[in-house]
C-alpha positions, 0 to 999 in steps of 0.5 A: 678768070676774066684775065685768062686767055681762051685757046684758039683766041688770036694773039692780037685779039683785044679780048682773048679772055673768056666770056662770062656767059660761056662754059670753059675747062682749064687746061692743066700741064703740058704746052697749054697749061693755064689756058681755058677751052671753051666747052659751052654746049658740049654734051657730057659724053664729049667732055668725058672723051677729052680733046687733041688740040693743035699746037706748035708747042707740042713735041711735034710741031704742028701736032696735037696735045692731048687733054683728058678730064680725070674720072670722078673729078667734080664738074659744075654746070653753068658758065664759068670754069666748070672742069679741068682737062689734064695733059696726057701727052702728045701726038703727031 
């Protein structure tokens, strides 16, 4: 996990990977596939709501890529990758 990039890290950042004491969701599919999203400190309801992440790689440049957890998919607590968010589309 330590060689993966976290969404929002600067491209020229010396260490764009996850911090070992933080909690992350893996982004699956779509334009941000393979990135990690820092969800450390998020409430369960916030994780359940999914996210709309700004990206120039969406169908609409400057738009947002939508990612949601799958209902019933197991999650772990604590640091590391605790869940997955799956691509569900783009929005302007």
